[in-house]
C-alpha positions in Angstrom: -4.9 92.7 -27.9 -4.5 89.9 -30.2 -2.8 86.7 -29.2 0.0 85.4 -31.7 -0.8 82.1 -33.1 1.7 79.6 -32.1 2.3 76.5 -34.2 2.2 73.4 -32.6 4.9 70.9 -33.4 4.0 67.2 -33.1 5.4 65.9 -29.8 7.8 63.0 -30.2 7.3 60.3 -28.0 9.6 59.8 -24.9 12.4 57.4 -25.6 12.5 54.4 -23.5 15.5 54.1 -21.4 17.9 51.1 -22.0 17.2 50.0 -18.4 13.8 48.5 -19.7 16.0 45.5 -21.1 16.5 44.5 -17.5 12.9 43.6 -17.3 13.3 40.8 -19.8 16.5 39.7 -18.2 15.0 39.6 -14.6 12.0 37.7 -16.1 14.4 35.1 -17.7 16.5 34.8 -14.6 13.4 34.2 -12.3 12.5 31.5 -14.9 15.9 29.9 -14.7 16.0 30.2 -10.9 12.6 28.5 -10.5 13.8 25.7 -12.9 16.7 25.1 -10.7 14.5 25.0 -7.6 12.1 22.5 -9.2 14.9 20.5 -10.5 16.5 20.4 -6.9 13.0 19.4 -5.7 12.9 16.4 -8.2 16.4 15.3 -7.2 15.4 15.3 -3.6 12.0 13.4 -4.2 14.0 10.9 -6.3 16.8 10.4 -3.4 13.9 9.9 -1.0 13.8 6.3 -2.1 17.0 5.4 -0.2 17.1 1.6 0.4 18.5 0.0 3.4 19.8 -3.6 3.3 18.2 -6.1 5.8 20.2 -7.1 8.7 21.1 -10.9 9.0 18.1 -11.5 11.3 15.7 -9.8 8.7 14.3 -7.6 11.5 12.5 -4.1 10.3 10.5 -1.6 12.2 7.1 -1.2 10.6 6.8 2.4 9.4 3.8 4.5 8.5 4.6 4.4 4.8 4.0 1.3 2.5 6.6 -1.3 2.9 8.6 -1.5 -0.1 10.9 -4.5 -0.6 14.0 -4.2 -2.8 16.7 -6.5 -4.0 20.1 -6.0 -5.1 20.8 -8.5 -7.9 22.0 -9.0 -11.4 18.4 -8.7 -13.2 17.1 -6.5 -15.9 15.7 -3.2 -14.8 12.5 -3.9 -16.3 12.0 -7.2 -14.3 9.1 -7.0 -12.0 8.6 -8.9 -8.7 6.2 -11.1 -10.4 8.6 -11.9 -13.2 11.2 -12.8 -10.6 8.8 -15.2 -8.6 9.1 -13.0 -5.4 6.9 -13.9 -2.5 7.4 -12.0 0.8 5.8 -12.0 4.2 5.8 -9.4 7.1 5.5 -10.8 10.6 5.1 -8.3 13.3 5.8 -9.4 16.7 2.5 -10.8 18.3 0.7 -10.1 15.1 -0.5 -12.1 12.0 1.5 -12.6 9.0 1.1 -9.8 6.5 1.6 -10.5 2.7 3.9 -8.2 0.8 2.7 -8.9 -2.7 5.2 -8.8 -5.7 4.8 -6.1 -8.0 3.1 -7.3 -11.4 3.3 -4.2 -13.6 5.7 -1.7 -12.0 9.3 -1.9 -11.9 11.7 0.7 -10.4 15.7 0.6 -10.0 17.5 2.9 -7.5 21.2 2.8 -7.2 21.5 -1.1 -8.1 18.4 -1.8 -6.1 15.4 -3.2 -7.8 11.8 -2.7 -6.4 10.1 -6.1 -6.1 7.4 -5.9 -3.6 5.0 -3.4 -1.8 2.7 -3.8 0.8 -1.0 -3.1 0.3 -2.4 0.3 1.5 -3.2 0.3 5.4 -1.9 -3.2 5.7 0.7 -2.2 8.5 -1.4 0.7 9.9 -2.0 -1.3 13.3 1.7 -2.3 13.6 3.6 1.1 13.1 6.7 1.2 15.4 6.7 -2.6 15.8 9.5 -4.8 15.4 8.8 -7.3 12.6 10.6 -10.0 10.6 10.4 -9.7 6.8 10.9 -12.9 5.1 11.2 -13.0 1.2 11.9 -15.9 -1.5 12.1 -16.1 -5.2 12.0 -18.8 -7.7 14.4 -17.0 -9.8 18.0 -18.5 -9.5 19.5 -15.1 -9.9 18.0 -14.0 -6.6 19.5 -17.0 -4.6 22.3 -14.9 -3.2 20.8 -11.4 -3.5 20.7 -9.0 -0.8 17.2 -7.7 0.2 16.4 -4.4 1.5 13.6 -2.1 2.5 12.6 1.5 1.9 10.2 3.8 0.6 8.3 3.6 -2.6 9.7 5.8 -5.2 7.6 8.9 -6.2 8.1 8.4 -9.7 4.9 10.7 -10.7 6.3 13.4 -8.3 9.8 13.2 -9.9 8.2 13.4 -13.5 5.9 16.3 -12.5 8.7 18.3 -10.9 11.1 17.8 -13.8 8.4 18.7 -16.3 7.5 21.8 -14.4 11.3 22.6 -14.1 11.6 22.4 -17.8 8.4 24.3 -18.4 9.4 27.1 -15.9 12.9 27.4 -17.3 12.0 27.6 -21.1 8.8 29.7 -20.4 10.8 32.1 -18.3 13.5 32.5 -21.1 10.8 32.9 -23.8 8.7 35.5 -21.8 12.0 37.4 -21.0 13.0 37.3 -24.6 9.6 38.6 -25.5 9.8 41.3 -23.0 13.2 42.5 -24.4 12.1 42.3 -28.0 9.0 44.5 -27.0 11.3 47.0 -25.4 13.5 47.0 -28.6 10.4 47.6 -30.9 9.3 50.5 -28.6 12.7 51.9 -28.6 12.9 51.6 -32.4 9.6 53.2 -32.9 10.8 56.4 -30.9 13.7 56.8 -33.2 11.7 57.5 -36.4 11.1 61.0 -37.5 
């Protein structure tokens, strides 16, 4: 017995579901969420540079971080400690005078405070937790009635890196998500052709 010959019709490719557009949307949302997290991290790092005004007796407790000396005065934001003629000394109880050098080529401003001096690395290591007196003077007359304070050194590089990462993550997520949705659209369009 002879088998009848069947004609084979070309198979049509399976049509992609519209649900695949969700892949692009999810990628874009993950990118935006990552950008938000990195942006909040940048804000947290920037806020970490909080400054505390010195009490009347100029006493401070030596911390493990480098001692950053700030001043609240009406001075240009780009003015450095050297420009203002700042000279500071930290005197731990029972210890030597530790010079806190004025910044020569760096300036920073946070909430009206201007960073003017920063202790050398490891200069206060042996005095962590010790009460000390911070004495600061300046030759600039604008600092005659200024309020002096201490705090952490601002992590400018960290803020910049996190901000750029947030930008790249957000834009990258949206671009890759859009490309994924475009690929789905092209694949769906191809399956509609006869």
